[in-house]
C-alpha positions in Angstrom: 220.6 332.5 41.3 221.7 333.1 37.6 219.4 332.4 34.9 221.4 330.2 32.2 219.1 331.0 29.4 217.4 334.2 28.0 213.9 333.7 27.3 211.8 334.5 30.6 209.4 332.3 32.4 206.0 333.6 33.6 204.1 331.4 36.0 200.4 332.3 36.9 199.8 331.6 40.5 196.4 330.1 42.1 195.1 327.5 44.2 198.0 325.2 44.0 200.8 327.9 44.4 199.8 330.6 47.0 202.0 329.5 49.8 205.4 331.5 50.1 207.0 328.2 50.1 205.6 327.0 46.9 206.2 330.5 45.1 210.3 330.2 46.3 210.1 326.6 44.9 208.7 327.9 41.7 211.0 330.7 41.6 213.8 328.0 42.1 212.4 326.1 39.2 213.1 328.9 37.0 209.9 331.5 36.9 211.1 335.1 36.8 207.5 336.8 36.9 204.6 335.7 38.8 200.9 336.5 37.0 198.2 337.4 39.5 195.2 336.7 37.7 192.3 339.7 38.8 189.3 337.1 37.3 190.2 335.1 40.3 191.4 337.1 43.1 189.7 339.8 45.3 191.6 342.6 46.8 192.5 340.9 50.5 194.3 337.7 48.3 195.6 340.2 45.9 197.1 342.0 48.6 198.2 338.5 50.5 199.9 336.7 47.3 202.0 340.1 46.4 203.6 340.2 50.1 204.2 336.7 49.6 206.2 337.3 46.1 207.8 340.4 47.7 208.7 338.4 50.7 210.4 335.7 48.3 211.9 338.2 46.4 213.9 339.6 50.1 214.8 336.0 50.6 216.6 335.1 47.5 218.0 338.7 46.7 216.8 339.0 43.2 213.9 341.4 41.6 211.0 339.6 41.1 208.1 340.8 38.2 204.5 341.0 39.2 201.8 341.1 36.3 198.4 341.9 37.3 196.2 340.5 34.8 192.6 342.3 34.6 189.6 340.7 33.7 187.9 342.4 31.0 184.6 342.4 30.3 183.0 339.0 30.2 180.1 338.4 27.5 177.8 335.4 28.4 174.7 333.8 27.6 172.1 334.2 30.6 170.6 330.9 32.8 169.6 327.6 30.4 166.8 325.2 31.4 167.8 322.4 34.1 170.7 320.4 32.1 171.1 322.8 29.3 169.9 322.1 25.7 171.3 320.3 22.6 171.6 322.7 19.6 171.0 321.1 16.0 172.7 322.2 13.0 170.5 324.1 10.8 168.1 324.8 13.3 167.3 328.2 13.6 168.1 330.0 17.5 167.5 333.3 18.6 169.2 335.2 21.2 167.4 338.0 23.4 167.4 340.2 26.3 165.0 338.3 28.3 166.8 336.8 31.0 163.8 335.9 33.5 162.9 333.2 30.7 165.5 330.1 31.2 166.7 329.3 27.4 166.2 325.9 25.7 167.0 324.3 22.5 165.5 327.4 20.3 166.5 330.5 22.2 168.7 331.8 25.1 168.8 335.1 27.2 172.0 337.0 26.4 172.0 340.0 28.6 174.4 342.4 26.2 172.7 345.2 24.2 175.5 346.1 23.2 176.2 342.7 20.9 173.2 343.4 19.8 173.9 346.8 18.6 177.1 345.5 16.8 175.5 342.3 14.9 174.6 342.6 11.3 173.6 340.0 8.7 176.0 337.2 8.3 178.3 337.8 11.0 179.1 334.4 13.2 178.5 334.3 17.0 180.8 331.8 19.0 179.2 330.2 22.0 181.5 328.3 24.7 185.0 328.9 23.7 183.9 328.9 19.9 182.3 324.9 20.5 179.0 326.4 19.2 179.0 328.8 16.1 175.6 330.7 15.1 175.0 333.0 11.7 172.9 336.2 12.3 170.2 336.3 9.8 168.3 338.9 11.6 169.7 341.6 14.4 167.7 344.4 16.1 168.9 346.4 19.1 167.2 343.6 21.6 167.3 340.4 19.6 169.0 338.0 17.0 167.7 335.6 15.0 170.7 333.1 13.9 171.0 329.8 12.3 173.2 327.0 14.3 175.8 326.3 11.7 178.1 323.9 14.0 175.5 322.8 17.2 176.4 321.1 21.0 175.2 321.1 24.1 174.8 324.5 25.6 174.7 325.2 29.5 174.4 328.1 31.9 176.6 331.0 31.5 178.8 330.0 28.7 180.9 332.7 26.9 179.9 334.7 23.7 182.5 335.8 21.3 182.1 338.2 18.3 184.9 337.8 15.9 183.3 340.1 13.1 182.7 342.7 14.7 184.0 345.9 16.5 182.2 346.2 20.3 180.9 349.1 21.8 182.5 348.1 24.8 185.4 349.5 26.8 188.5 347.3 27.6 188.2 348.1 31.3 184.8 347.6 33.2 184.0 349.1 36.5 185.6 345.7 38.2 189.0 346.5 36.3 189.0 349.8 37.4 189.0 349.0 41.0 191.2 346.0 40.6 193.7 348.5 38.7 193.8 351.0 41.3 194.4 348.4 44.1 197.1 346.9 42.2 198.6 350.2 41.2 198.5 350.8 45.2 200.4 347.7 45.7 202.8 348.5 43.2 202.7 345.9 40.9 205.0 346.3 38.1 203.1 345.3 34.9 199.3 345.7 34.2 197.9 343.3 31.6 194.8 344.6 29.5 192.3 341.9 28.4 189.9 342.6 25.5 192.0 345.0 23.6 190.3 346.0 20.2 191.9 349.5 19.7 194.6 351.9 20.9 192.3 354.0 22.8 191.7 350.9 25.2 195.4 351.3 25.9 195.5 354.8 26.3 192.9 354.8 29.1 194.8 352.0 31.4 198.2 354.6 30.6 196.8 357.2 31.7 195.6 355.7 35.1 198.4 354.1 35.6 200.7 357.3 35.0 204.0 355.6 35.0 202.9 353.6 38.1 203.2 350.2 36.2 204.0 349.2 32.6 201.3 348.3 30.4 200.7 344.8 28.5 198.2 344.5 26.0 196.8 341.2 25.5 196.2 340.7 22.0 193.4 338.1 21.6 190.7 339.8 19.1 190.6 340.0 15.5 190.3 343.8 16.3 193.3 344.4 17.7 195.3 342.9 15.0 194.0 345.2 12.4 195.6 348.2 15.1 198.7 346.2 15.6 201.0 349.1 14.9 199.1 351.6 16.9 198.8 349.2 20.0 202.4 348.4 19.9 203.5 352.1 19.9 201.1 353.0 23.1 202.2 349.7 24.7 205.0 348.6 26.8 204.4 345.1 25.6 201.8 342.8 24.1 200.8 339.4 24.7 199.8 336.9 22.1 196.7 335.2 24.1 196.3 332.4 22.0 193.2 331.2 23.9 190.8 333.7 22.7 192.9 334.4 19.8 192.1 330.8 18.8 188.5 331.2 19.4 188.2 334.0 17.1 190.3 333.4 14.4 190.4 330.1 12.3 192.7 328.0 14.7 195.2 327.3 11.5 195.8 331.0 11.3 197.0 331.3 15.2 200.4 330.1 14.6 200.8 332.7 11.7 199.9 335.5 14.1 202.4 334.0 16.7 205.2 334.7 14.3 203.9 338.0 12.9 203.3 339.7 16.5 206.5 338.2 18.0 208.7 339.6 14.9 206.6 343.2 15.3 207.4 343.6 18.6 210.9 342.8 18.3 211.1 345.3 15.6 209.8 348.0 17.9 212.0 347.3 21.0 208.9 346.1 23.2 208.6 342.6 25.0 206.3 340.3 23.8 204.9 337.2 25.9 203.4 333.6 24.2 200.6 332.4 26.5 197.7 329.9 26.8 198.0 326.0 26.6 201.6 325.9 26.1 202.0 322.8 28.8 198.3 322.2 29.2 198.6 318.5 29.5 200.9 318.9 32.8 197.8 320.4 34.9 197.0 316.5 35.1 200.4 314.8 34.1 203.9 315.2 35.1 205.4 315.1 31.8 203.9 316.7 28.8 203.1 316.1 25.3 206.0 316.0 22.7 203.8 318.4 20.9 203.5 320.6 23.8 207.4 320.7 24.0 207.3 321.4 20.3 205.1 324.5 20.8 207.4 325.9 23.5 210.1 325.6 21.8 208.9 327.7 18.5 207.9 330.5 20.8 211.7 330.1 22.3 212.9 329.9 18.3 211.3 332.7 17.3 212.7 335.1 20.3 210.0 335.6 22.4 210.9 337.7 25.3 208.6 335.3 28.0 206.8 332.2 27.6 203.7 332.0 30.2 202.2 329.1 32.2 198.4 329.7 33.2 196.5 326.7 34.9 199.5 324.4 34.4 201.1 326.6 38.0 197.8 328.4 39.1 195.6 325.2 39.3 197.6 321.8 38.2 199.0 319.1 40.2 202.4 319.6 39.1 203.3 323.5 39.2 206.7 323.2 40.3 207.6 320.3 37.1 206.0 322.4 34.9 207.9 325.5 35.3 211.1 323.3 35.3 210.0 321.6 32.2 209.6 325.2 30.6 213.1 326.2 31.8 214.3 323.1 30.6 212.9 323.1 27.0 214.3 326.6 27.1 217.7 326.3 27.6 217.8 323.3 25.5 216.7 325.1 22.5 218.9 328.2 23.1 222.0 325.6 23.2 221.1 323.9 20.1 223.6 324.9 17.3 220.8 326.6 14.8 219.3 328.7 17.5 222.0 331.5 17.0 221.6 331.7 13.3 217.6 331.8 13.7 217.7 334.7 15.8 220.4 336.2 14.0 218.1 336.1 10.9 215.6 338.0 12.5 217.6 341.0 13.7 216.3 344.4 12.6 218.5 347.4 11.5 218.7 350.1 14.5 216.5 353.0 14.8 217.7 355.8 14.0 218.6 357.1 17.7 221.2 357.3 19.7 220.0 354.7 21.9 219.5 352.5 19.1 223.2 353.2 17.6 225.1 352.4 20.9 223.1 349.4 21.2 223.9 347.9 18.1 227.6 349.0 18.0 227.8 347.3 21.7 226.2 343.8 20.0 229.1 344.4 17.3 232.1 345.1 19.4 231.2 342.4 22.0 231.0 339.9 19.1 234.2 341.0 17.6 235.8 340.9 20.6 234.5 337.6 22.0 233.5 339.9 25.3 232.2 338.2 28.3 229.3 340.3 28.7 227.2 343.5 27.6 226.9 345.9 31.2 224.1 348.4 30.8 223.8 351.3 33.3 219.9 352.3 33.3 217.1 354.2 35.3 214.6 354.2 33.2 215.1 350.5 31.7 215.3 351.8 27.9 219.0 351.1 27.8 218.0 347.6 28.7 215.3 347.2 26.1 217.3 348.4 23.3 220.1 345.7 24.4 217.9 342.9 24.6 215.9 344.0 21.2 219.6 342.9 19.4 219.2 339.6 20.9 223.2 339.3 21.3 225.0 336.1 22.1 226.3 337.1 25.2 224.9 337.8 28.6 223.4 341.3 29.4 223.9 342.2 32.7 221.4 345.5 33.7 222.8 347.6 36.3 220.2 350.2 38.1 219.6 351.8 41.3 215.9 351.8 41.1 213.9 348.5 42.1 210.9 349.0 40.3 213.3 349.3 37.0 215.0 345.7 37.6 211.2 344.3 38.6 210.0 345.2 35.2 212.9 344.3 33.1 212.7 340.7 34.5 210.0 340.1 31.8 212.4 340.7 29.2 214.6 338.8 26.9 218.2 338.1 28.4 218.3 340.7 31.1 220.3 339.9 34.3 219.3 342.3 36.4 221.1 343.8 39.7 220.3 346.8 41.8 223.5 348.9 42.9 223.8 352.4 44.0 224.0 355.2 40.9 227.8 355.5 39.7 229.7 358.4 41.3 231.5 358.9 38.0 232.9 357.4 34.7 235.6 355.6 36.9 233.0 354.3 39.1 230.7 353.2 36.3 233.1 351.1 34.8 235.2 349.5 38.0 231.6 348.5 39.3 230.4 347.3 36.0 233.6 344.9 36.2 233.4 344.3 40.0 229.7 343.2 39.4 230.1 340.6 36.0 232.8 338.9 38.3 230.7 338.5 41.1 227.7 337.1 39.3 229.6 335.0 37.2 229.5 336.1 33.9 232.9 337.5 33.8 236.7 336.0 34.9 239.9 338.2 35.1 241.3 339.3 32.0 238.4 339.1 30.0 236.6 341.9 28.6 233.2 343.5 28.7 231.5 345.7 27.2 229.8 348.9 29.1 226.8 351.4 28.0 225.6 354.1 29.6 224.2 357.4 29.9 226.1 360.6 30.4 225.7 363.0 32.4 225.0 359.9 34.4 221.3 359.3 35.9 219.9 360.8 32.7 216.8 358.7 32.0 216.9 357.7 27.9 220.1 359.2 27.2 222.3 356.0 26.5 225.6 357.8 24.6 228.5 356.2 25.7 230.3 353.0 25.2 233.5 351.6 26.8 235.3 348.4 26.8 237.1 347.4 29.9 238.8 344.3 31.1 237.8 342.5 34.3 240.6 342.6 36.6 242.5 340.0 38.7 240.3 338.3 41.8 242.3 340.3 44.3 241.4 343.4 42.7 238.0 342.8 42.6 237.8 341.7 45.8 240.0 344.4 47.4 
């Protein structure tokens, strides 16, 4: 099944979509990668859903990526009196460690001493996804005296956000470490890390993964924005996690950061995913709002590698329709006459490496010759990543003998991955590139393709060869 679009679609699996039949229907509707949310999965459930995706992958004969999204630290207040309490603007409100005493309109338990340790006068505390805002007047190691700036109704176990402070917490909790081990044991392709504040948070996960899965850093805290260059350098990809980012930042700043993060990732050649509330109304409606369609279109125009559905496909009433709509919007944007110019205007100069020079040259040669496709041979996936960074106007076919590489690249802009044996020699390399470009429907007899690879063959990260080849007549391709 060939996707007639470049941007990839990630669909979260959940109660609405965890049967083999539904997973296959979502793939056929346009999902390229499936997200497994470890906030809602135990290890037997993870194993079961993972097996379903791999079963569908075998049936459709296409590599499918699996993204395991770790929960990260969950900061919440404790129990409130029955029915909760109304917090009134301007009143004093105390937070403390006394979890035995239910909260009321004047205080609430907050069983997180690490938060108190990081607070100082004048900082903000956000409760219930930012609906309630407090200003800290005094903080000690076991309590904080605050003023209610924006009140509201507060009930049990609502989330706490601390946008102004670097919290002394690791991104990986004990639960995350167990979930990470289980996901790596199964062989998932991507690990998404929540609550990233600093590069060290990513480094810890990389050390544990040891290359068995690629690491995607979710950018959802202001502290991560301050270290984005270092986080990008150590990550394999990033996600613009607009849900939490929109809680901890003023909402009007989120679109600008989405653009900056997308362009920063493209500049470094790292995939970037735009996520959260993209088609939120389709949880309950078979059609999205016009504003949501425009939101999805903006991410595609900006050159994001992938766009993601969360509750829409996991728990909504119309998961297939949501995936289909996401795919249709992406195809429509990419066929818009303004799209190539917008994408080209964001193009970056190649880095001073052989792989980047070859990838840039392949783009230029394909453009000059009006080639049917660019074909990249790769073992590690780096050649495909560098080709995608160029955002060419031509299909990019990635040939690899390694299924794990093909699955990881399923998340990357414009890459159509095909599993094939390693080339025996240069003649076989070019001949097979032509055959596959034809059989996959990207090139017709007489058209030219541009082939890139590394010599000696099979050497990871050694892209140093570019060839222009003619696709032969049909009988020659089938002979």
